[in-house]
N, C-alpha and C positions, 0 to 999 in steps of 0.2 A: 684763907681761900685763894689769895693772890698767887701763892707759890704754885698752885695746881693749874693755873691758867697760862696759856702760851704767851710769850712776849711778842708784842706787836710794835710795828713802826709805821709812820704815816707821813707822806709827803703831799703837801697841798692844803693849806689851812685857809680856805676861802669860804664863800657863802655856804657851800655844802660840807666842806671838810671840817669846819669848826664844830657844827652840831654833831656830826658823826663821831668825831674824836671825843667830844664831851660825853657822849653816850658810852663809848668804850671805856673811858676812864671811870665813869659812874658804875660800870659793871665790874670794875676791879681789875681790868687787864693792865699789866705793866706796859707802858707806852712811851715810846720816844717819837719825837716829831721834828720835821724840818719844813721850812718854808723860805722862799727866796727873800721875802721881807720878814725877818725874824720877829719883829714886833707883834705880828699877828698871832704868834704862838704864846703870847703873855698869859692869856686866860688859862691855857692848858698847863704851862709850867707852874703857874700859881696853884693849880689843882693837883700837881704831883707828877706831871709828865716830864721826861727828860728832853733836853734840847740838843739836837745834832747840828753841826755847822756845815755839813755837806750831805748829799744823798748817800754817798758811799758809807758814811758812818752808820746809817740806818741798819745796814746788814750786819754790823758788828753787835747790834743790840737786840735783834729780833729774829724769830723763826719765820714770821710772816711780815712782808713789807707791802703796805697799801699805798696806792696813789689816787689822788683826785685832782687832776690837773686840767688846764684850759683847753688844750688841743693836741693834735698828733705831734707837732714840732716840739712842744714843751715836754711831752712824755719821752720822746726820743732823746732829748737833751738830758733829762734827769736820769735816764737809764744808762745812756751810752756816752754822754758828754764828759768833760773833765770833772773829776770828783763824783762821777755818777755811780749808780748802783752796780753796774757791771764790774767795777774795779774791785769790789769786795764781796760780791755774791758767791755763795757756795752751794754745792749739791745738797739737796734736802730742804733748802729754803724755798719759799713760795712767794711770788709776786702776784698781788691782786690789784687790778687796775679798775677803779670805779669811774675813770674818765670816759667821756663820750668821744671816741676817735675813729679813724678810718679802719674798717675791718681788714683790708689787705695789709696795711701797715702794721696792724696788731699781729697778724700771723707772721709777718716778716721779722718783727722785733722779738716775738716769742721764740722763734726758731733760732735767731742769732744769740739771744740770751742763754738759751739752753745749750747751744753748741759751745759757747765761750765759758760758761760757768757751771752748768748743770742745774741751774735754777729754773723751775717751771713757772708758767704764766697762766693766770686765769683772768679773762676779761669779764668784768662784772659791773657794767654800767647800771645806773639806777634811775628810777622815775618816781616822782612824788614831790620834788621841789624842797625848798627849805622847811616848810611845815612838816613834810614827811620825814626829813632828816632829823628834825628836833624831836618828833614824836616816835621815831623808830618804826615807821609804817611804810618805808620805801618798798617799791617793787624792784627786785633785783633779777636781772636776766644774765645768765653766765655762760661762758664758753670755756672749755678746758677739759682736762681729764676728769673722769667721774670721781676717782679717789681724791683728787685735789679739792673738788667742789664739796665733797662730803666732809673733808677735813675742816673746811672753813664754815660749814653750815651752822654749827653752834655759835660761832662768833658773829656771823652775819645776822643771826636771829635777834641780836641786840640792835640792829640797824633797820631791818626790814620785816614786813609782814609776810613776805613771800620771796623765796629764792628758787628760780627755775633754771635747770640746766638745759640750754638750748642746743647743745652740740659741742663740737670741738672748738679749739681756740679760734676766736673771730666771730663765732655764732652769736655771742652776747651783743657784740657791736652791731651786727646786722639787725638784730631784734630792736636795739635802741634806735637805729636809724628809722625803722618803721614807726616806733613810738613817737619820734620827733616829727615825722611827716604828718602824723595824725594831729599832734598837739599844735604844730605851727599853722597848719591849714585851718584848724578849728579856731585858733586865736584870731586869724585874719577874718574869717567869716563872722565871728562874734563882733569884731570891730565894725564890720560893714553893717550888721544888724543894729547895733547901738546907734551908730551915726544916722542910719536911715530912720530909726524910730524917733530920734531927736528932731530930724528935719520934718517928720510927719506930725509933730506935736504930741507924740506919745511919751509918757513918763518912762524913760529908759531904765530908771531905777527899779521898775516893777518887772522887767523882763525875766530876770533869774528866778524870782519866786513864782511868776506866772507859768514858766515852762518847766518847773521842777517836777520830776517824775514822768515827764513825757519823753517821746523819742528824741527830742532835741537836747535833752538834759545831758550834762557832763560836768565833771569837776572843773574844766576850764571855764565853762559857762558860769558856774556858780561863783568862781573866784574872780574872773576877769570882767564879766559884765557889770557887776556893781562898781568895781574900781573905775572902769571906763566911763560909766554914767556919771560918777562923782568926780571925774578927773583926778582921782587919787593915785598918784604915780610914785609916791614915797611911802614907806621905805622900799628900795629896790630889792625884790625877792629873787629875781633872775634877770638875765640880760638879753636884749635884742640880739647882740652879737653872738650869743650862744645859739639861739635859734637859727640865725643866718648860717653859722658854721655848720650846724647839723643838716640844714637843707642843702647846702653845697655838697656835703658828704653824700646825701641821698641822691643828688643828681649825678655825682661822679660814680657812685656805685651802680646806679641804673644804667649808665653808659657802659660800664665794664661788663655788666651782665646782659646787655641788650634788652633791658626791660623798659617798658613805657611808663613814665611818671610825669605826665604833662601838668597835673595839678600842683605837684610839689615844685616843678620847675618854675611855674608862674608864681608860686608862693615865695620862692627864693628871690625872684625879681622884685616883688613888692617889698619883701623884707629888706633887700639891699637899698631900695629907694628910700625906705623909712630910715634906715641906718645912716644913709648919706645926708639926711636932714639933721644930723646931730644927735640921733637917738641910740647909737650903738651901745652905750653904757646904761641906757635907761631900761625900765621895766617894760615887758611886752604889753602891759595895759596901755602904754602910750600909742599903740597901733591905731587906736581910734582917731588920733590926731592926723593920721595919714588921710583919712576920709573927711574929717572935718575941714582940713585945710584946702581940700580940693573941691569942696561944695561951691558951686557958682551961684 
């Protein structure tokens, strides 16, 4: 079966990248991986993945090169920096970027990569967190040529429950910005509610089940409220710094478009305040501490 499947390569073996690549390996895809800290690839090489020593080597091993990286600067470095993908990319190869990065930068990098190498770009950010990555139930929002997205649809079916083409390159990132605006603002309000309930003498552990099925219900409520009420902040499933980065992207995009996003701008300020108190690498469930600490 393996011989009939396209060869894949993946850069970025972090909280999301590890379970995603494990699913691709389990589905039988030939896979090569690269990560700046090579030790993080050990579970994958033990399961049969090949290890590359530079991003450029990924293109020598695969038809489709996937990225899941921290931010715009890291994506740019992995693609265009020394030993980067652009050094060995070829026409006919496809780059699929699962990272959440700036839409304008995505369009600029995609155009440069195509002009220099003939390699096309699909931005395909995901939503669903590490549980969704492990279960293969991510929501994937993609920007790129229709034929490129249809080419990867059978592959991404192993990672997500839904893949939606939102438009040309960059459209997936714009959609992910909207997703993160909703998630981050929701997380902050949930933290306010949990802290307020505690101060009022209400058992905050009952909030999620009490509100289940109502208009206030959401996946963030069902996940975060119990963790906040129990002060259960480990293991870290995602990071405050990630939400802050995405909120900053939202504010920047809104300024570029002349759009009004006052709620997200305020959320960015609150997230930055929380991160500045030592929580940048912590789980967003710790946002409840922002309000507990400031109760007089």
